[in-house]
N, C-alpha and C positions, 0 to 999 in steps of 0.2 A: 936592189931589184934584180930579177932575172933578166936575161937577154930579151929584148922585145920580140913578141910574137906578132907577125904580120896580120893585119886584118884580112879575113878570108874573102875571096871573090871567086866567081865562077871560073876565072882564068887561072887562079893560083893554087887551088886546092884539089888534090886528087879525090876521086869518088870514094866514099866510105865503104862502098860495096865491092871495091876492087880488091879481090883476095890476093892478087899477085903483087900488089904494091904494099909499102909499109902502112901500118895503121896510122890514121891522122892523130895529131896531138889533140888532147882534150879541148873542147870548145870553151873559151873563157867568157863567162857570163856574169852579169850583175843582176840582182833582183831589186826592183824599185817597188817597195811596198811589201812588208812582211806580215800581212794579215793572214786570214784563213787560206786564201788562194795562193798568195805569194810564198808563204812558208810551208804550209801543210801539204801542198800539192807540188808546185814546181820546185821550190827550194829543197824539199825533201828528196825529190828524184835526183837533183844534181848532187846532193850530199851522198846519196846512196850509190851513185855511179861515177866515181871520180876518174875512172878510165875513159869515160865518154865526155863528161862535162866538168869543168872546174868553176865553182862559185867563188869569184875573186873579190866581190864587194856587195854590200847590202846597204840600201837606203831606206830608212824607216824612222818616222818621228817619235814613236813610242819606244823608249829605251829597252824595256824587257823583251819586247818582240824582236827588236833588231838584234840583241845579243843572243837570244835563244837560237835564231837561225844561223847567225854568224858562228856561234860556238859549235853548232852541229857540223858545219862545213869547214871549220878551222880557218875562218877568215881573220886575218890580223886586225888588231884594234884600229890601226890607222886607216883601214878600208871599210870602216863601219860609219856610215854617214847619217846625220839626222834629216837630211834633205836630198832629194834627187838632184837638185841643182848643183849641190856640192860634189856629188858623185860624178855627174856628167862633166863638170869642169875638170875632173881628173881622168877623163876617159882615155886620153892618150897615154898617161902614166900607167894606167891599169892594163893597157894593151887588150882592150875588150874586142870580142867578136860579136857579141849579142847582148841584149838586155831583155828582161821580162818587165813589162809594165803592169803591175797589179795594185796600183794605187786606187783611191776612191774614184767612183765613176766620173766625177767632175774634174778629175786631174789626170786624164788620159791623153789629151790632145798635145799639150806642150812637151811632155817628155818624149812622146812618140816622134814629134817633129824634130826635136833636138837629137835624138838617136839616129833618125834617118839622115839628117844633114851630116852626121859624122860617118855615114856609111855602115852603120851597125844594123844587124838583123834584129827584128823586134818580135817577141811573142807578146801580143797585146790581149790582156784579159778583156772579155766582153763586159759591158758594151764598148764599142769604139768611142762613142761620145754620148752624153746624156740627153742631147736634144738635137734637132735638125740643123740649126745654124752652126754649132761647132762641128758637126759632122761634115757639112759642106765646106767649112773653113779648113778642116784637116785635108779634105780631098783637094782643095785648091792649093794649099801650101806644099803638098807633096807632089804635085804635078811636075813632071820633068826630072824628079829625083831618082826614079826607078827604085823605090824603096822595097826592102825585103821585109814584109810584115805578114805574120800569121796571126789571125784572130782566133781566140780560144773557144771555138765552137766544137767542144770536145765530143759531142754525141756522134758526129760523123765518124769517129774513130772506134766506136763500139761495134762488136759483131752484130748486135741486134739491128742497128740502123743501117749498117753496111749491107746486110743481107736483104733488108727491106727495100733499100734503094736499088740494089742489083736486080731483084725480082721484077720490080715495077719497070725499070728502064729496059729490061730484056723482053718486055711484053708478055710476061707470064699471066697477067690478068687482062690482057687486051689494052684498050685505051682507058686510062683512068677517067672516072666520071665524078666521083666525090672523094674527098679526103676529110677524115674526122680525127682530130688529135685532142686528147684530154691531158692537160698538165695538172695532175693531182698533187698539190703542194704538200699536204699533210698538215694537220692543225697545229702541231708542235713546231714544225719548221717555219710556217708562216708567222707564228707568234715570235719566234726567235729573230728572223731576218727582216720582216716587213711590218712588225708592230713595235718591237723593242729595239731592233737592230739598225744597221747602217742604211738599209733600203726602205726605211719607213716613210721617208718624205721625198716627194718628187723634186723639191727645190734644192735638196742637198745630195741627191743621187740621180735617179731617173724614174720614169713611170714604170709601174709594175709590169706592164705588158712588154717593156724592154728588159728591165732588170731580171725578170724571172722567165719570160717566154721567148726571149730572143733565140734560145736554142731551138725551140719549136718552129719559130718563123724561119730560121735557117734550114730546118729539115723540110718545111713546106716548099721553100724556094729551091732546094736541092732536088726534091722529088719531082716537082713540076717542071723544072728547067727553065722557068721564065717568071717574069714579074706579073702581078695581077693587073686587072683593068679597073676594078672598083673594090673599095674596102668599107665595111660597115661594122661598127662595134658598139656594144653596150656593157655597162658594169658600173660599180660604185663601191664605196666604203659603207657597207651595210651594218656591220656588227661591232667592230672594234672602236668604239667612241664612248664618250662620257655618258651619253644617254642610256647606255646599256649597263652601266656600272651598278653592281649590287649595292644595296644600302649599307653604308658603313665601311665600304671597301677602302683600304688605305692606299697611299701612293705606291708602296712596295708590298709584295705578297707576304714577305717575312715579318711584316709589322703587325701581325695578328689579324689576318683577313677572316671575316666571319663565315665565308663560304669556301674556305681552303679545302675542305674535304670533298667538295663536289665540283669545284671549278676545273674544267679541262685544261686551263692554261696556268695553273698554279706553278710558279717558277721553281721553287725548291723541289717539287716532285720530278721535274724534268732534269735540271742541272745537277742536283745533289743526289737524288735517288735513282732515277732511270739511267743516268749516265755516270753512276758512281765509279765504274771501272774504266772510264774514258778520261784521258787528260789531253786529248787532241781536240780537233774541231768538234763541237762548238764550245766546249768547256774552256779551252785555252783563251777564248776571247773575254772570259770573265776577268782575267788578270793573271799575274805571275804565280800566285799561290793557288794551286788546284787541289790542295788538301780539303777534306770535308769542312774544316773550320774556315779555310780561306774562301771556299765557295760560298758558304753562308754569309761571311762578312761582305763579299762582293755583292751578293743578292740583296743585302740589307740597304745598300747605298747606291749601287751601280745601275746602269740602264737595263741590264738583262734581268733585274729583279723587279722591275716595275709592273704594276697592275696593267693588264692589256687594255683596260678601259680608262687609264689615266696617263696615256702617252701622248706625244705630240705628232702622231702619225697621220698621214693622209693618203697612203697607198690604197688603191682599190683592193678589196678582198675577194672579188670575183669579177670575171670579165669573159664575154663571149664575142668572138670576131668571125666574120664571114668574108672570104676573099673570092672574087669572081675573076677567072682567068680567060684569056682568049681561047676560043673554041668551045666554051661552055663548061669547062671544068670548074668546080667550086670546092673550097676548102673551109672547114669550120674548126676554130681553135677555142676550146673551153678551158679556163683555168679557175681553180677555186681553192680557197684556204680550208674549206670544210670537208676534208677527206681523211679517211683513216689511214690510207696508204700514201707513201711518198713515191709516186711512180708516174710513168706515162703509159697511156693506152691509146691504141689507134685502130682505125679501120679505113681501108681504101677499097672502094668498089670500082670495078672495071667492066668493060663490055664482054669479057670472057671469063671473069673470075673475081674473087674477093680475097683480100689479104688483111689479116688483123693480128694484133699482138699485145703483149703486156711486158713492159720493159724489165721490171725488177726480177721476174722469173725467167726472162729470155724466151718466153713461149711465143711461137709464131704459128699461124693457122692459115693455110692456103686452100681455098675452095675453087675447084676447076669445073667450070660449067660445061665445056665441050667434051663429049664422050671420046674415049680412046686416046686421049693425049696425056702423056706422063710429063709433068713439069721438070724442067732442068733446075734443080735446087743447088744452092751454093755449096762448095766443098766444105765450108765450115759448119754446115748444118749438122746437128746431132742426129741421133737415131730417129728415123721418120716413121710415124704411125699413120697408116692409110686406112680410111674407112669410107663409107658412102652414106649420103644423107639425102633427104628430100624425096618427092614423088618420082623424080627421074633418076635417083640413085647417083647423083654427081659425086665425084671423088673429093675427099677431104684429106689433106696432108698436114700433119702436126709434128712439130719438132722444137728443140731448144736451140736457139741461136748460139753459135760458137761451141756447140757440143756441151754447153753447161751455162746456166744463168748465174748471175751474182745476186744472191738473196740478201746481201748486207750492204746495200748502197745508200741507205738513208743518211748516213753520216760520213761517207767518203766516196771519192773515186768516180762518180758518174759511170758505174758499171765498167770500170777499166779505161774509160775514155781519157781521163786526165793523164795517166801514165803514158798511154799510147800517143797522145798528142805531143807531150813533152819530148818523148823519144823521137818522134817524127821531126820535130823542130830542130833538135840537136843534129840529127842526121842530115837535114837540109842544109844547115850552116856548114857542117863538116865537109859535105860533098861538093859544095859550090854550085850545085844544081837546085837552087832554092825552089823555083817554080815547079820543078819536076817532082818534088817531094811533098809540098804543102798544097792541100786542097782548099783550105780556108784562108785564102789570101784576102787582102783588104778589098780588092775589086769584087771578089765573090761574095763578100759580106755586106756590101753597101745596100743592096736591095732589101735584105731582110731587116736591116735597121730602118730603112724608109718605110717598110711595111708596119713596123712597130709605131713609128711616129704618125703614120696615116691612121692607124687604129686608135691611137690616143686622141687625135684630133676629132675623129668620128665620135668617140665616146663622150668627149666634152661638149661637142656642138650638137649632137643628136642628128647628124647628117651623114649621108654616104659620101665618101671621098673618091673623086675620080683621080686615077693614078697620074695621068698626064697633067692635069691641073695642079696636082700636088707637087710633082717634080719641078714644075715651073715656079 
């Protein structure tokens, strides 16, 4: 073993941004959970940036996933663990600085507590916890530990949402009055993750409003700067159940489905045909053999080849939630499985203007009601097109966030947010100024999770939830 690397603290590590001092040693990180997020996002970044972060151990119960990530990062065989418990027991021997918790939703609390008790920084994949009780349990158990935890609300790191938040907080549209966000899941993505995949059942993962829209709830909480007063939500599992199964439909699409040519959710058309040139997410989840023959074999017997009407899913396939905030501001969040695009769209209306946008293109549109006022746009805004509209000729400013949108986010990256968050986390650990680098701390993320649980309670009971009653 090499000489021990001290655990980094704010008192012992020089800032990573201090050009006059020596560059800090790579942050020593372990990944707990080598699924789509742990391997394809965080683990890939660590392996590609060995000068910044060194992936020294992997914990993953599925052998081929564990070895695929460990091989890429050149992790020795002795530091490849089938269980996070085994890895954490070796934490001192590994000289860890930080861990990534990217395990299934219901296995986030215990490893996070174990890491915090050892003084390790944690990059915690959302959700923090799958239900309110374990969320509160985590909060209680971490009290007094001063944990360094960053929750993976990656959309805050994208140029699109950074520019949106900056404009609103700077008063460019006056006082916000309404917020409308649409989480357009995409019919193929919903079938993959929420009908056939790991998030199909609430009892084994978390409610859809948390599993899928916790990003959006975090954005609403970030933009408004406060918690709501009341929450009301409606939605259900309307389509993906046995009652809508075509006559003669088999358990798996590849077993000779009579409507294969016309079904939007036919598994081989997605995994074998549309994604023929992709062997990363989501194809990698089929199994270790991503060849055409391997894919078809996996689809004949595995979970991702199942008929969407023959699964054991209970996740809602559509939901609409309204939040009422102090001062009169309201926010509406709509999510649906039945969209052609996998993107987010939004509109914020204010007393002096309106801001709207579409995430996958990066397009932002600012309408300024007051005459003679030129808005102060972010430095990262692309070329701005100015026009006038309406009977009073108010100015309209349109541009692309970050000087260019990401048009290929359906299967990777959250428009660059994944890489940006990972880099920010590594910098936070290396610098010793964790709170100064990370915006999505545990404390900052608690309200958005409570908002999700309040929405789910409202959906299930048919009643409006009062925030203060819910908190108690």
